[in-house]
C-alpha positions in Angstrom: -51.0 14.1 -10.3 -47.7 16.3 -10.7 -45.1 14.1 -8.9 -42.6 16.4 -6.2 -38.8 15.8 -5.3 -36.1 14.6 -7.6 -36.2 10.7 -8.4 -33.1 9.1 -7.7 -31.2 8.6 -10.6 -28.0 6.7 -9.4 -26.7 3.0 -9.1 -26.6 2.8 -4.7 -24.0 0.1 -4.7 -22.0 1.4 -7.6 -22.5 5.1 -5.5 -21.1 3.5 -2.0 -18.7 1.7 -3.8 -16.7 5.1 -5.0 -17.8 6.3 -1.6 -15.6 3.9 -0.2 -13.1 4.7 -2.4 -13.2 8.1 -1.9 -13.1 7.7 2.2 -10.5 5.1 1.8 -7.9 7.6 -0.1 -8.4 10.7 2.0 -9.7 9.8 5.1 -12.9 10.7 7.0 -12.4 14.3 8.2 -10.8 15.1 4.8 -14.2 14.2 3.1 -17.0 16.4 3.0 -20.2 16.0 1.3 -19.8 17.9 -1.1 -16.6 15.9 -1.7 -19.0 13.3 -2.0 -21.8 14.8 -4.4 -18.9 16.0 -6.7 -17.6 12.3 -7.1 -20.5 10.6 -6.9 -22.3 12.9 -9.0 -25.4 13.2 -7.2 -28.0 15.3 -5.6 -27.4 16.3 -2.1 -30.3 15.1 -1.0 -31.0 11.9 -3.1 -27.2 10.9 -1.3 -28.8 12.1 1.9 -32.1 10.1 1.7 -30.2 6.9 0.0 -27.2 6.5 2.7 -28.2 9.5 5.7 -25.6 11.7 6.6 -21.6 11.2 5.6 -21.1 9.0 9.2 -23.9 6.4 8.1 -22.5 6.5 4.5 -19.0 6.1 6.0 -20.1 3.1 7.9 -21.8 1.7 5.1 -18.6 2.1 3.8 -16.2 0.7 6.0 -18.8 -2.3 6.0 -18.4 -3.1 2.4 -15.0 -3.0 2.4 -14.6 -5.6 5.6 -16.8 -7.6 3.9 -15.0 -7.7 0.8 -11.6 -8.1 2.6 -12.6 -11.1 4.4 -13.5 -12.7 0.9 -10.5 -12.3 -0.5 -9.0 -13.6 2.7 -10.9 -16.9 2.5 -10.4 -17.4 -0.9 -6.4 -17.0 -0.6 -6.4 -19.4 2.0 -9.1 -22.1 1.2 -6.1 -24.0 -0.4 -2.8 -24.3 -0.7 -0.2 -24.0 2.4 -1.3 -21.3 5.1 2.3 -19.6 5.7 3.5 -18.6 1.9 0.0 -17.6 1.1 -0.2 -15.0 4.2 3.8 -13.7 2.9 2.4 -12.6 -0.4 -0.2 -10.7 1.4 2.0 -9.4 3.8 4.6 -8.5 1.0 2.0 -7.1 -1.4 -1.2 -6.0 1.3 -3.4 -4.8 -1.6 -4.1 -8.3 -2.9 -5.9 -8.7 -0.1 -7.2 -4.7 0.7 -7.6 -4.8 -3.1 -6.0 -1.6 -3.7 -5.6 -0.7 -7.9 -1.8 -0.9 -7.6 -2.1 0.9 -10.6 -3.8 3.9 -8.8 -3.2 4.8 -5.0 -1.7 0.8 -4.3 -0.2 0.5 -0.9 0.0 4.1 -0.4 -3.4 4.1 0.6 -3.2 1.4 3.2 -5.8 -0.9 4.8 -9.2 1.3 5.2 -10.0 -0.7 8.6 -6.6 0.5 9.7 -7.2 3.6 8.7 -10.5 3.9 10.5 -9.3 2.5 13.7 -5.9 5.2 13.5 -9.0 7.9 13.4 -11.5 6.4 15.6 -12.2 8.9 18.5 -13.4 7.8 22.2 -16.9 8.7 21.8 -17.5 6.9 18.2 -18.9 3.9 19.5 -20.8 2.8 16.4 -17.1 3.0 14.5 -15.6 1.3 17.0 -17.8 -1.5 16.4 -17.8 -1.9 13.6 -14.3 -1.8 13.3 -14.2 -4.2 16.1 -16.4 -6.5 13.9 -14.4 -6.4 11.2 -11.3 -7.3 12.9 -13.4 -10.5 14.5 -14.6 -11.4 11.3 -10.7 -11.4 9.9 -9.5 -13.6 12.9 -12.2 -16.1 12.4 -10.8 -16.5 9.0 -7.5 -16.7 9.8 -8.2 -18.7 13.2 -9.6 -21.6 10.9 -6.3 -21.5 8.5 -4.4 -22.0 11.3 -6.0 -25.4 13.0 -5.8 -26.6 9.3 -2.0 -25.9 8.9 -1.6 -27.1 12.7 -3.4 -30.6 11.8 -1.3 -31.3 8.6 1.8 -30.4 10.9 3.1 -27.1 8.4 2.6 -24.7 11.6 3.6 -25.0 15.1 1.5 -25.9 17.8 3.2 -24.1 20.6 0.5 -21.5 20.3 -3.4 -21.8 20.2 -4.7 -21.1 16.2 -6.7 -17.7 17.5 -3.5 -16.6 19.3 -1.0 -17.2 15.6 -4.2 -15.1 13.9 -4.2 -12.4 15.9 -0.1 -12.4 15.5 -1.2 -12.4 11.7 -3.4 -10.2 11.8 -1.0 -7.3 13.4 1.5 -8.4 10.8 -1.0 -7.3 8.2 -1.9 -4.4 9.9 1.9 -3.3 10.1 3.1 -4.6 6.7 -0.1 -2.3 5.2 0.9 0.7 7.6 4.9 0.6 6.7 3.4 -0.2 3.1 2.0 3.5 2.4 5.1 5.2 3.1 7.8 2.5 2.0 6.7 0.9 -1.3 9.8 -1.1 -2.0 8.4 -4.5 0.0 11.3 -5.7 -0.2 13.1 -3.9 2.3 10.7 -5.4 5.1 10.5 -8.8 3.6 13.3 -10.3 6.0 11.7 -8.9 9.0 8.3 -10.9 7.6 10.3 -14.0 6.9 12.2 -13.8 10.9 8.0 -13.8 11.7 6.6 -16.4 9.2 9.5 -18.4 10.2 8.7 -18.6 13.9 5.3 -19.7 13.0 6.6 -23.0 11.5 6.5 -26.9 13.3 9.6 -28.2 14.0 10.3 -31.0 11.6 7.8 -29.8 9.6 7.9 -30.9 6.1 7.3 -28.1 4.0 10.5 -26.2 3.0 10.9 -23.3 5.0 9.2 -20.3 4.0 12.2 -17.6 3.6 14.0 -20.8 1.4 10.6 -20.5 -0.6 9.7 -17.4 -1.5 12.1 -15.1 0.3 14.7 -15.4 -2.7 13.0 -13.1 -5.0 13.3 -9.9 -3.0 17.4 -10.7 -1.8 
C-alpha cells in the first residue's frame, strides 16, 4: 500500500532546543510559525504534528529551559559555600541561564523572567508553568539556605524560604539589568551589599565582598 503524508524527518528533542533558543532570542510575540519552520528546517505540517500550535510549542520550550536551569542551580549549590556560588551566578547570569556568551550571552536575560514579563492576564497555562518553574527554583534555593544556616554561613534571622525568595528576586533583577548593562562590575557593589546581608554575625566564613569582590573593583 502506498504511504501518504510526509514522514517526520527531524529529531524532536533537537527541534525543541532550537525552538527554545529562537523564542528566547526573539520573544514569543516576535516569533512566527514561519520563523520556526525556517529555523528548525522542518515542514509546517510536521511541526504541528510534533508540537501542536505555536503556544503549545512555546510552553514545551519554556519547560525545557526551566528544567535545565534548575539542574544547573542544583549542581552549582551541591557543594561549597552558598553565598560565593550565588555571587558568581548573580554577576554572570549566563552561568545559570545557560546562554552562550559568544552569541547572545547576558542580552537574552532569563527566559522565565522574559516570559513572566510578557504574560497576558488570560494566559492561564503559561502563568501556571512559570509559577511552577519558580517554585522548583525556590525549592533548590531553600535547601541550600537551610544547609547554609546549619553550618553558620547564613543568618537565621529569616527563614530559608524567605532567603530563597530574596535570592530569586536578586537573580531575576540581575538577569534583567544584564540585558542592557553588560559590565557586571557596575552593579557588583549592589550584589555584595545584598549578599553580606545574608551572612550570620560572627560567621567563620570570610565576608563575601572581601573574598570575591576585589576582582570587580
